[in-house]
C-alpha positions as CSV (number, residue, x, y, z in Angstrom):
1,M,13.7,2.7,43.6
2,A,15.5,0.6,46.3
3,V,15.6,1.6,49.9
4,N,18.5,3.9,50.4
5,L,19.1,4.1,54.2
6,Q,21.8,6.7,55.1
7,Q,24.6,5.6,57.5
8,D,24.5,8.9,59.5
9,T,21.7,10.1,61.8
10,I,20.3,13.6,61.6
11,V,18.5,15.8,64.0
12,A,16.6,19.1,63.7
13,R,14.1,21.3,65.5
14,A,10.8,20.9,63.7
15,T,9.0,23.9,65.3
16,P,9.9,27.5,64.5
17,A,12.8,29.1,66.4
18,G,11.9,31.4,69.3
19,R,9.8,31.0,72.5
20,G,6.7,28.8,72.4
21,G,4.7,26.4,74.5
22,V,6.0,23.3,72.7
23,G,9.3,22.5,70.9
24,I,9.6,19.5,68.7
25,I,12.8,17.8,67.8
26,R,13.1,15.0,65.2
27,I,15.9,12.4,64.9
28,S,16.2,10.0,61.9
29,G,18.8,7.4,61.1
30,T,20.5,4.2,62.2
31,A,21.5,5.6,65.6
32,A,18.1,6.9,66.5
33,G,17.4,3.8,68.7
34,D,20.6,4.1,70.7
35,I,20.0,7.9,71.1
36,A,16.5,7.1,72.4
37,A,17.8,4.7,74.9
38,A,20.4,7.1,76.2
39,L,18.2,10.2,76.2
40,L,15.1,8.5,77.6
41,G,16.5,5.6,79.6
42,R,14.6,3.1,77.4
43,L,13.2,2.6,74.0
44,P,9.5,3.7,73.9
45,K,6.8,1.5,72.6
46,P,6.5,2.0,68.8
47,R,3.8,4.5,67.7
48,Y,2.6,5.3,71.2
49,A,2.9,8.7,72.9
50,T,5.1,8.1,76.0
51,Y,5.7,10.6,78.7
52,S,9.5,10.8,79.4
53,R,12.3,12.7,81.0
54,F,15.0,13.8,78.6
55,R,18.3,13.1,80.4
56,D,21.7,14.7,80.2
57,A,24.9,12.6,80.2
58,D,25.1,12.7,84.0
59,G,21.5,11.6,84.4
60,T,20.0,15.0,85.3
61,S,16.9,16.1,83.6
62,L,17.2,18.5,80.7
63,D,13.4,18.6,80.1
64,S,10.4,16.4,80.1
65,G,7.6,15.7,77.6
66,I,6.3,13.3,75.0
67,A,8.4,10.8,73.1
68,L,7.3,9.1,69.9
69,W,9.2,6.1,68.4
70,F,8.7,5.0,64.8
71,P,10.9,2.0,63.8
72,G,11.8,2.0,60.1
73,P,10.6,1.4,57.5
74,H,7.3,2.4,59.0
75,S,8.1,6.1,59.4
76,F,8.1,9.3,57.4
77,T,11.7,8.9,56.3
78,G,11.6,5.1,56.1
79,E,14.4,5.1,58.8
80,D,14.2,4.7,62.5
81,V,12.7,8.0,63.8
82,L,12.5,9.5,67.2
83,E,10.4,12.6,67.9
84,I,10.5,14.4,71.2
85,Q,8.0,17.1,72.2
86,G,9.3,19.2,75.0
87,H,9.0,22.9,76.1
88,G,9.6,25.5,73.5
89,G,12.2,27.7,75.1
90,A,15.2,28.4,72.9
91,V,17.7,27.5,75.6
92,V,16.0,24.1,76.4
93,I,15.9,23.2,72.7
94,D,19.6,24.1,72.3
95,L,20.5,21.9,75.3
96,L,18.6,19.0,73.9
97,L,20.2,19.4,70.5
98,E,23.7,19.6,72.1
99,R,22.9,16.3,74.0
100,I,21.6,14.5,70.8
101,T,24.5,15.6,68.6
102,A,26.9,14.4,71.4
103,L,25.2,11.0,71.1
104,G,26.1,10.8,67.5
105,A,23.6,12.7,65.4
106,R,24.5,15.6,63.1
107,L,22.3,18.7,62.4
108,A,20.1,18.1,59.4
109,E,20.4,20.2,56.2
110,P,17.3,22.0,54.8
111,G,14.8,19.5,53.5
112,E,16.9,16.4,54.5
113,F,14.0,14.6,56.2
114,S,11.9,14.9,53.1
115,K,14.8,14.0,50.9
116,R,15.3,10.8,52.8
117,A,11.6,10.0,52.5
118,F,11.9,10.5,48.7
119,L,15.1,8.4,48.5
120,N,13.4,5.6,50.5
121,D,10.3,5.5,48.3
122,K,8.0,7.1,51.0
123,L,7.2,10.1,48.7
124,D,7.7,10.9,45.1
125,L,9.2,14.2,44.1
126,T,5.8,16.0,43.5
127,Q,4.6,14.9,46.9
128,A,7.9,16.1,48.6
129,E,7.5,19.5,46.8
130,A,3.9,19.7,47.9
131,I,5.0,19.7,51.6
132,V,6.7,23.1,51.0
133,D,3.8,24.3,49.0
134,L,1.4,23.4,51.8
135,I,3.6,25.3,54.3
136,D,3.9,28.3,52.1
137,S,0.3,28.4,50.8
138,G,-1.1,31.9,50.9
139,S,-4.8,31.0,50.6
140,R,-7.2,28.2,51.5
141,V,-7.5,27.2,47.9
142,A,-3.7,27.0,47.6
143,A,-3.5,24.9,50.8
144,R,-6.2,22.4,49.5
145,A,-4.3,22.2,46.1
146,A,-1.1,21.4,47.9
147,Q,-2.8,18.8,50.0
148,R,-4.2,17.1,46.9
149,S,-0.7,17.0,45.4
150,L,0.7,15.7,48.7
151,Q,-1.9,12.9,48.6
152,G,-0.6,11.9,45.1
153,E,-3.2,13.3,42.7
154,F,-0.6,15.1,40.5
155,S,1.6,12.0,40.5
156,H,-1.4,9.8,39.6
157,A,-2.2,12.0,36.7
158,V,1.4,11.8,35.4
159,M,1.4,8.0,35.8
160,Q,-1.9,7.7,33.9
161,L,-0.4,9.7,31.1
162,N,2.7,7.6,31.2
163,D,0.6,4.4,31.0
164,R,-1.2,5.6,27.9
165,I,2.1,6.3,26.2
166,T,3.3,2.8,27.2
167,E,0.2,1.3,25.5
168,L,1.1,3.2,22.3
169,R,4.7,2.0,22.5
170,V,3.5,-1.6,22.8
171,H,1.4,-1.1,19.7
172,V,4.2,0.5,17.7
173,E,6.9,-2.0,18.8
174,A,4.6,-4.9,17.8
175,A,4.6,-3.4,14.3
176,I,8.4,-3.3,14.4
177,D,8.8,-6.9,15.8
178,F,6.2,-8.5,13.4
179,P,6.7,-6.7,10.1
180,D,5.6,-9.8,8.1
181,E,2.1,-9.9,9.6
182,D,-0.8,-9.2,7.2
183,I,-2.1,-6.3,9.5
184,D,-0.3,-3.0,9.2
185,F,-0.3,-1.8,12.8
186,L,0.9,1.7,12.0
187,S,-2.0,2.4,9.6
188,D,-4.6,1.2,12.1
189,S,-7.1,4.0,12.7
190,G,-7.3,2.9,16.4
191,L,-3.7,4.0,16.8
192,L,-4.5,7.5,15.6
193,E,-7.4,7.7,18.1
194,R,-5.0,6.7,20.9
195,V,-2.6,9.4,19.9
196,S,-5.4,11.9,20.0
197,V,-6.4,10.7,23.5
198,V,-2.8,11.1,24.7
199,E,-2.5,14.6,23.3
200,K,-5.8,15.6,25.0
201,A,-4.4,14.2,28.3
202,F,-1.3,16.3,27.9
203,S,-3.4,19.3,27.4
204,E,-5.6,18.7,30.5
205,L,-2.5,18.0,32.7
206,T,-0.7,21.1,31.4
207,R,-3.8,23.2,32.1
208,S,-4.0,21.8,35.7
209,A,-0.3,22.3,36.2
210,R,-0.4,25.9,34.9
211,E,-3.3,26.7,37.4
212,G,-1.3,25.0,40.1
213,C,1.7,27.1,39.3
214,L,-0.4,30.3,39.4
215,L,-1.8,29.2,42.8
216,R,1.7,28.7,44.1
217,E,3.5,31.7,42.6
218,G,0.6,34.1,41.9
219,A,0.7,36.8,39.2
220,T,1.8,40.4,39.0
221,L,-0.7,43.0,37.7
222,V,0.3,46.6,37.0
223,L,-2.2,49.4,36.9
224,A,-1.2,51.9,34.3
225,G,-2.8,55.0,32.7
226,K,-2.8,58.7,32.5
227,P,-2.9,60.8,35.7
228,N,-6.4,61.0,37.3
229,A,-7.7,58.0,35.3
230,G,-8.6,56.3,38.6
231,K,-5.7,53.8,39.0
232,S,-5.4,54.4,42.8
233,S,-9.1,54.3,43.2
234,L,-9.2,50.9,41.4
235,L,-6.4,49.7,43.6
236,N,-8.3,50.6,46.7
237,A,-11.5,49.0,45.4
238,L,-9.8,45.7,44.5
239,S,-7.8,45.6,47.8
240,G,-10.8,46.5,49.9
241,Y,-9.2,49.4,51.8
242,S,-7.5,52.8,51.2
243,A,-4.0,51.5,50.2
244,A,-3.3,54.5,48.0
245,I,-3.9,58.3,48.4
246,V,-6.7,59.5,46.1
247,T,-7.0,63.2,45.3
248,D,-8.2,65.3,42.3
249,V,-4.6,66.6,41.9
250,P,-3.0,64.9,38.8
251,G,0.2,63.1,39.6
252,T,-0.6,62.2,43.2
253,T,1.0,58.8,42.9
254,R,4.7,59.2,42.1
255,D,6.1,55.9,43.3
256,V,5.2,52.2,43.1
257,I,2.6,51.0,45.5
258,K,2.1,47.2,45.8
259,E,-0.8,45.4,47.4
260,H,-1.5,41.6,47.7
261,I,-5.0,40.3,47.2
262,D,-6.5,37.0,46.2
263,I,-9.3,36.3,43.8
264,D,-11.0,33.0,44.5
265,G,-7.7,31.7,46.0
266,L,-5.5,33.1,43.2
267,P,-2.8,35.3,44.8
268,L,-2.2,38.5,43.0
269,S,0.3,41.4,43.5
270,I,-1.3,44.6,42.2
271,I,1.0,47.5,41.6
272,D,-0.2,51.1,41.3
273,T,2.1,53.3,39.3
274,A,2.7,56.9,38.5
275,G,0.5,58.4,35.7
276,L,2.0,58.2,32.3
277,R,2.6,61.7,30.9
278,T,5.5,64.0,29.9
279,S,6.5,66.2,32.9
280,A,9.3,68.6,33.7
281,D,9.2,67.5,37.3
282,V,12.2,65.3,38.1
283,V,10.4,63.2,40.7
284,E,7.5,62.6,38.4
285,Q,9.9,61.6,35.6
286,E,11.4,59.0,37.9
287,G,7.9,57.7,38.7
288,V,7.1,57.3,35.0
289,R,10.4,55.5,34.5
290,R,9.5,53.1,37.3
291,T,6.1,52.5,35.7
292,H,7.7,51.3,32.5
293,E,10.1,49.1,34.4
294,Q,7.1,47.5,36.2
295,L,5.3,47.0,32.9
296,R,8.3,45.1,31.5
297,Q,8.1,42.6,34.5
298,A,4.3,42.3,34.7
299,D,2.2,39.2,33.9
300,L,-0.7,41.4,32.9
301,A,-1.4,45.2,32.7
302,I,-4.6,46.8,33.6
303,L,-4.8,50.0,31.4
304,V,-7.1,52.4,33.3
305,I,-8.7,54.9,30.9
306,D,-11.1,57.8,31.9
307,V,-14.3,56.9,30.1
308,N,-14.5,60.5,28.9
309,N,-11.2,60.2,27.1
310,P,-11.2,56.7,25.4
311,E,-8.8,57.8,22.7
312,E,-5.9,57.9,25.2
313,A,-5.8,54.1,25.0
314,V,-4.2,54.0,21.5
315,E,-1.2,56.1,22.5
316,L,-0.6,54.3,25.8
317,I,-0.8,50.8,24.3
318,A,1.7,51.7,21.6
319,D,4.2,52.6,24.3
320,M,3.9,49.3,26.2
321,P,5.8,46.0,25.7
322,A,4.5,44.2,22.6
323,D,4.2,40.8,24.3
324,L,2.3,42.2,27.4
325,Q,-1.2,41.1,28.0
326,I,-3.4,44.2,28.5
327,I,-6.9,44.6,29.9
328,K,-8.4,47.9,28.9
329,V,-10.6,49.3,31.8
330,L,-12.8,52.3,31.0
331,N,-13.3,53.8,34.5
332,K,-16.0,56.2,35.8
333,C,-18.8,54.6,33.8
334,D,-21.2,56.0,36.4
335,L,-20.5,59.5,35.1
336,I,-22.0,58.7,31.7
337,N,-24.7,56.3,32.9
338,R,-23.1,53.4,31.1
339,Q,-23.8,49.9,32.2
340,P,-20.8,48.2,33.7
341,G,-19.3,45.1,32.1
342,L,-17.6,44.1,28.9
343,S,-18.0,46.3,25.9
344,E,-20.0,45.1,22.9
345,D,-16.8,44.0,21.0
346,G,-15.1,42.6,24.1
347,S,-12.1,44.9,23.8
348,A,-12.7,46.7,27.0
349,I,-14.5,46.5,30.3
350,Y,-16.5,49.4,31.9
351,V,-16.2,49.8,35.6
352,S,-16.7,52.4,38.3
353,A,-13.9,52.3,40.9
354,L,-15.9,54.8,43.0
355,T,-19.1,52.7,43.3
356,G,-17.7,49.3,42.7
357,A,-19.8,48.6,39.6
358,G,-18.3,46.1,37.2
359,L,-15.5,44.9,39.6
360,G,-17.0,41.4,39.7
361,D,-16.8,41.2,35.9
362,L,-13.2,42.6,36.1
363,R,-12.2,39.9,38.5
364,S,-13.7,37.2,36.3
365,L,-11.9,38.6,33.3
366,L,-8.6,38.6,35.2
367,K,-8.9,34.9,36.1
368,Q,-9.8,34.2,32.4
369,R,-6.8,36.1,31.0
370,L,-4.4,34.5,33.5
371,G,-5.7,31.0,32.7
372,Y,-7.1,30.4,36.2
373,L,-10.3,28.4,35.7
374,P,-10.2,25.7,38.4
375,S,-12.0,22.5,37.5
376,E,-14.8,21.0,39.7
377,S,-12.4,18.3,40.9
378,G,-10.1,20.9,42.3
379,S,-6.7,22.2,41.6
380,I,-3.3,20.7,42.2
381,T,-0.1,22.6,43.2
382,A,2.7,22.7,40.6
383,R,5.9,24.5,39.8
384,R,7.5,26.1,36.7
385,R,9.8,23.1,36.4
386,H,6.8,20.9,35.9
387,L,5.5,23.1,33.1
388,V,8.9,23.0,31.4
389,I,9.1,19.2,31.6
390,L,5.5,18.8,30.4
391,A,6.3,21.0,27.4
392,A,9.4,18.9,26.6
393,A,7.5,15.6,27.0
394,L,4.7,16.9,24.7
395,S,7.3,18.0,22.1
396,A,8.8,14.6,22.0
397,F,5.4,13.0,21.7
398,Q,4.5,15.3,18.8
399,D,7.7,14.3,17.1
400,G,6.5,10.7,17.4
401,R,3.2,11.6,15.8
402,A,5.1,13.1,12.9
403,R,7.1,9.9,12.6
404,L,3.8,7.9,12.5
405,A,2.7,10.0,9.5
406,E,6.0,9.1,7.8
407,G,5.4,5.4,8.6
408,S,8.6,5.1,10.7
409,G,7.8,2.9,13.7
410,E,11.4,2.7,15.0
411,L,11.7,6.5,15.2
412,M,8.2,6.9,16.7
413,A,9.0,4.4,19.4
414,D,12.2,6.3,20.2
415,D,10.3,9.6,20.5
416,L,7.7,8.0,22.8
417,L,10.4,6.8,25.0
418,R,11.9,10.3,25.2
419,S,8.5,11.6,26.2
420,Q,8.3,9.1,29.0
421,N,11.8,9.8,30.2
422,A,10.8,13.5,30.5
423,L,7.7,12.7,32.4
424,A,9.8,10.6,34.9
425,E,11.6,13.8,35.9
426,I,8.4,15.2,37.4
427,T,7.9,12.4,39.9
428,G,11.6,11.8,40.4
429,E,11.9,8.4,38.8
430,F,14.7,10.0,36.9
431,S,16.4,12.9,38.5
432,S,19.9,14.3,38.6
433,D,21.6,14.9,42.0
434,D,21.9,18.6,41.1
435,L,18.1,18.9,40.7
436,L,17.4,17.1,44.0
437,G,19.9,19.4,45.7
438,E,18.2,22.5,44.4
439,I,14.7,21.3,45.2
440,F,15.3,20.2,48.8
441,S,17.6,23.2,49.6
442,N,14.4,25.3,49.6
443,F,12.8,23.3,52.4
444,C,12.6,24.4,56.0
445,I,15.1,22.9,58.5
446,G,13.4,19.9,60.2
447,K,11.2,19.1,57.1
C-alpha cells in the first residue's frame, strides 16, 4: 500500500475529558510543523522532550509543558506529528485547541489517527483494531492478548496461512501451464498433504480467533431452574459476594440480576432469573417471562436442579430453546453426601453452592463448553468479523479441494485465489471504505 498522506491536519485531545494533572494534545498532518513553530516559537528537536511555552496569537502564554516533535514518516501516523503535554484543566485544553484550529488544523474524527497510521502502512487492520481492544480490555489476560495482536501475532498467523495457500496455487498453476509434462501435478500425493496442512492451519487460526473473540466480547450465562433450586446461591458463590438475596421462601428472585465475573481472564455476564413455575402472581409471571427472554439471548444456560429432585430437568430442558447449550448442575450435593464433580455419564455436574464444593469443576466445564482453552503460547484478540471472514476463506478453500478431486486445476486455482482475497480482508490489504469507516468510528477521539 502506498503512503497516503492527507492534505489536511488534524488535532485532538488524547487524554480523557475532565480535570487532571496532565492533558495531552496530538496534531498530525502537513501543517504540523508550521503549527509547532507558531505555537512554540520554534520547531523542537525531533524525538526529544522539550520544555516549551504554548503561545497565543499575541504572544501571551496559554500554558507550558512538554513538546514532542516526530517528523514523518517516522511517527505513529506516518505524517508530521506534534504532541504537547500541558496541564489537564478543561479550560486550558479548550484554549489550546482553539489556538491550534485557528492555525489551520481541524478537530479529528474518532479513530482518525489510527486510520491514518493504517493508510500509511504503519499498522495493518488487525493491529489498529487491537489498539481499541487494549483500551477496552476487561482483564489482564484480555490486555495481554490485545498486546500480542498489536505486536502483529494475529497478522503474522494470517500471512503464514496465506503463504501456504500461495504455495498450493504455484503447484496447481504449474499443472495448468505445463499440461504436456509427464508428471501429473494434480495427482501428486504431496499436494494432498499440503492441502491437509492448510486445513489444519485454518482450524488452529479459527480456534485462536474464537478464543480472542470470547476474550473481547465475553459470554452471557443464564441461571435457570425451579424456585429454591439454589440459583441465587450459585450466583453469589461464582461472583464471590452476596449479589442476590437468598431465602428459604420460593420465588424470592422475581427480576433479572446480572453480575460480571471472569474465569481465568474470560469475561462472563451471569444472569440470575426468576424460578420457572406456574404462578397466579402477576409479578412472578412477568419474572418467568423475562427468564425465557434471557434464555433466548444466552450463549449458555446453567440449569440448576435440586439434587433431591433430578426429574425436574427433563421438563425444564424441553421448555428451553432447542439450540441453546445447557449445563445441568445438580446443586446441594452436600445434603446427600455425594462427591462433587461430573456425573459418571458426564451429563451433569454435582456442586454445593453453599460450601463451594465442585465450583472449580464447574468453572473448568464452562470454559470447555464455551471453547475457551488458551494455548501455552497465549491468546490473541479477535472480532466476530474475523470469524466470519475465516469461515468464508475456509469455504472457498474447501471448494478448491473438491475441484482437486474432480481434476479441475483451473477451478481449484480460482477457489484458492478467492480464499486468499477473503483473508486479505482481515489485515486490510483488501477493504472497502464502508468497512474502514465502521471500524474506525468505534475508536476514541485522539486515537
